[in-house]
N, C-alpha and C positions, 0 to 999 in steps of 0.2 A: 503494500499500501504506500503510496506517495505520503509520507512523513509532511511535506510541507504545505500540505491541504488539510485541514477538517476536514474529520468526517461528516456524511448527513445525519450520525445517529450518533446520540452519547456514550454508547456504547461499545463505537466504532462498528455497528452493523452498518452494510454499504445500503442500505433503505431509509429512507427518510422516516426522523418520528413524527407520529401523527400529530402528538403534543405540541413539539417546537413547532409543528407549520401550523396549527392553529394559532400560537399564541404569538409567532410573528405578522400575521395576518391579521389578527386583534390589534398588534400594537401599531401596524403599520394607518390601521384607520381611525384610533383611538383617539394618538399621538395629536395630528394635527386639528381632530377636531376640538382639543383643549383649547386652543384659540378663539375659537368659535364665540360670537357675542352671547350665547346661550347659556356659556360653560364660564365666563369671567365674572362669576360670582359663588357666594359659598348657595350649595342648592338648598340649604335649609332654613336660609335666610328667606324671609318671603319678598317680594318684590313692593320696592317703596313705593307709596303713593303718595299725591298730591294731602298736602295739610287742610282739611276742610279750613273754612273759613267761619269764623265765630256771630253766631247770630243772636244780637244785642236787641234789646228794649230800655227803652229811658224808664224809671222808675220814679224819678227826683229831679225838680230842679230848683235851683235858687238863686236871688243874685247877690254875688259876692263883693261888687263893689261897681263905682261906675264903669259901665258898657262891659261889667263881667257878668258872665253866669257859668253856672256849676250844674253840668250834667251827672247822674249817677246810671250807669248800667248797667244790665244785670241780664244771667241768661234768662230767654221766656218759661223757661220748663225749673226755674229755680236753683239748676245745678251749679256746683262749683266751676270757677273759670278757670283759665293758666295760670300759673303762677308766675311773678314777675318780681324784680327787683328794684331797687331804689335809681332813677334813672331812666326807665324803659320809659316808652311811647307805643301808643296805641295808632294802626291805621286806618284810619274809618272812612268806609266807602257810605259816602251821603245821599240823599235821597235824589239829588240831581244827578247823579254820577259822579262830582268833583271825589277826590280821595285827598284826603289829610291827615299829617301827624298831629297828634296832640298825647304829651307826657300825661302818667298818670301820677296823681297825686292823691292818692288816697295810702291807705296801709296796707304792704303787703302780707302782713298776715288776715285781712279780712279778703278772702276768696268769693265771698256771694255777690261782688260788686264793685268795680270800675268805677272812677271817679276822676274828671276832667275839668280842667275850667279854661273858657276861650275867652277873649278879650273882642271886643266886635271892633273892625276895622274895614269901616266904609268904602276907605278906597283902595282894600285889597283885594284877592282874588276871588271874593263871592263866599268864600268857607263858610268865614267865621259869622260870616250877613246871615248865610244861609241856617247853621246852628240858631243863632238866636231869636230868627222869625220861626224857623218851620220846625225846630226840634222839640216834643213837649212831652208831658208825661202820657206812656203809650206808646212811641213812635219806635219804629223798627228799624236797624239799619243792621248790616255787615262791618266785621273787623277784621283784619290781618292777625296774630298772635302777637302780644306784647313783645316789641324787639329794643336790646338795650346796645344805646351807641354811646352813652355816656353813664359808662356805669361808674357806682361809690365802693371804693378800695376800703374804703375804714380804717382811713389811716390814725395812728395815735392822735395827732392835733390837726386839726380840720377847721379852715374859714371857707363858710359858704355865701358866696354873693350876686343878689338877684333883682334884676333891674325889672319892676313891674311885675305884668303875667310870668318874668322868667324863674318867681318864685315856684311855680309848677313842679318842674322834678326837684328841687332843694328840700322843699318841707317833705316829702318821704326822707332826703340823705338827713336831716336835721330828728327826724324823728327816731332814724335808726342810731345814729349819734350817741341821742339821746339814751337809748335801749342797750348800748353796750358800752355807758361809760367811758369816753372819748371824751378829748380837751376841745369843744367845739366852740366857732360863733358863729352869725348868722348876721348880715345886712341886709337890711329890705331897703334900695332906696325909689322912687319915684316922684311923680310931679307935686302930688299932696296928697292927705292922709285917705282922702273919698277913694285913691285909684289904687290902695294898697288892699289886695285879696290878703285873706289868712292871716289878719294881722293880730285875732284875739286868739286861734289857734297857734299860733307862733308863741307869743305872750306865756300860753298856756304849760307850753314844752318846759320852758326856763325863761324867765325876765330877764336874768342878767345877762344871759347868753345873748340875744335879741337885741339889736338894734334896729330902730324903722325912722330911714333919714328923708327925709322930703325935701325937695326944694325951694317951695314957695316959704317953711321956715329956717333955710339953712341958706341962704343967699345964694341959690343956685345951683347948679349940677358938681357933684364932688371930682375930685380929681381920682387918679389911681392911686396915689398914697395915700390920699385919705381912707379910702376902704381897704387897702392893707394894712392901715396902721391898727386897725380890730384882729389882725392874726395874731394867735398863739406863736411861742416858740414853733419854729421850725417846720410851722403848718403847712398842708397838701391846700391848694387854694380850688374850689369848686364855684365855676361863674356862668351863669346864664342871663342874659340881656341881651339889649339892641348891640349894634356894633361899637360905636362910639366908647360905650362902655368896657366892651372888652378890647378894644384897642388901649383904652388907657390904663386899665388894668394890666396887660402885658407889658405896653412899656414901663410901667413903674416898676415892675419884677422883674424884668430885665437889667433897669438901671438900678437897682437896688442895693447900696454899700453891702459888702458880705461882711459878716459877722454882726449884724444890725440885730441879731435875736428876732426878726420879722420873718414872714415865710420863707423857706429855702426849699418847700418840696416843688413837689410836679405842680402844675397849672395844667385843669381840667376844664374845657369849657363847652358849651353847648350854644349856636347860634338861633335866632330868631328864622334868620333867612341866608340868603347867599354870602361869603365873604367879598371883602370888595376885590377888584380885579385889579392887583399893580403890576404885573409882567405881561400883560394882552399886548396881541401885535392885530391891527386891523386885517381884516380877511372878507370874504363873502361868501354866501350859503344862495342854492339856485334851488327853486321848488319844481323839482321833476326834470329832467331832462332836455325838455323845454321849455321851463318853468321862466317866471321872473327871477331875478338875482337880486339880492337883497346885501346891503351892506351890514358889516358886524363891526363896530367902534372896538377900539383897544379896550374901552372902559364899560364895556356892555357886555353882554353874554348872547350866545346865538339865542337862545330860548325867550329873550325880551323880545327881540328883533322879530323871530320867526309868530309870537303871538301877536305881534299887529299886523300881522299879514295873514294870521291862520288865529282868530282869538278862541276857538274851540279847543286851541291844541293841548292835550292832559298835561297836567304840575303836580308838586305839590312840595317837594324838601328843599327845592334848587338847589341843593349838597351834592347831587350825585351818588345818592344812596338808594335813595327808594328805585328809581327804575320807572317812576310813573313818565316822565317823557321821553321814553327810549321811541328811536325814530329809524329810518333805514336808511344807512347812506349808501350811494349806487357809483360814487367818484370823490377823487381827492384822500387827501393824506391828511387823519385828522391828529389834533393831542388830546389824545384820551386823558380824563383829569378826574373819574370816576372814582368811587368807591366799589363796586357793585358789579359790572360785566367782568365775565372770564375773559382770559386771551383767546377761547372758541368763538365766544361771543363776538369779540371784536374783529375778530378772522372775516364772520358771517357777515359783517357790515352793521352792528349795531354801536347805537352812538347815544348818549345823553347831551343833549344839547344844554341843558343848566352849564356846566362846568367845562364841557370840552371845547378845544376850539382848533385852530390851525396856525401854519403858519403866515407872516403877512405876504399877502396879494396868491394864498391857496385860495380854491372853490371849490368848496364841498357842494355835493350835488344830493339831495335827500330825496326820499320817496315821498313826495308831499305832496 
């Protein structure tokens, strides 16, 4: 027998082994199949299904302050709602079809209802006006499960800075800080006392740790340094309010002297809307391959320009994380600045015009 050629049988017999023939044939077919789309998962794990939206009913409504209304939302069947943590928000689908994000301002331990507070903005996108005018006890609406982009880390020392309706995500944080015995302070600023929601609830937590500061009683808008002066030593700072307030706090925190005993931890913040555009270049967008071309200035977003031509274009967060304003890109090289789309989605043509831009002189052709 040829010693260089392995025998067809395990025991040196000249005929092929039946079991080995079957095993080889099985391996030739099974191994390539392992890479098939139906086998790239644990067969014991059920297929993932889209998370169903929450069905909610307005169970209570009250006026909190000038132009601020609070809604309590519950499961129509009385069941428990999904858990959440301080800083979380709820994405509501309003009866008109608008989608808006609102911070949860209740107690996370209370699972039978959510609580939101909304200030009426007549010059806004219509969501707050609809809530004030159309949502009363008994109204039904849907929502996405709570998500958190402003998580509370419960550092040992904390300064909470709220501007007006910006108190909504910070109130649960103050409650959590009090519950865990942290060294915390909260400063709530606004135009006047009647514009500050939840003043009584804040004082009830610990009046020694809460400062309610109004412009009409203190000679105008506070500086960032004035706000940070309330911080415990080494405190982390959580700030939610209008853009000028956030900018003032950031400047004061960046320029503060080292070793001053003030805040030295991280700055966490949540904006009411889009951040100011400071590094933009002018570009253009075209509505379809044969549609009109619109100029996008360096200091405006493509979404703002598009909504002037298409007022019905949906939007919500203005910050590139909710995906409501997504459009399809037909041509052009965008500068994606969102925090939501995957590389695969971007490669397939998805674009969020609320934050994404393009190089100077570039034209983005959109499927609109």
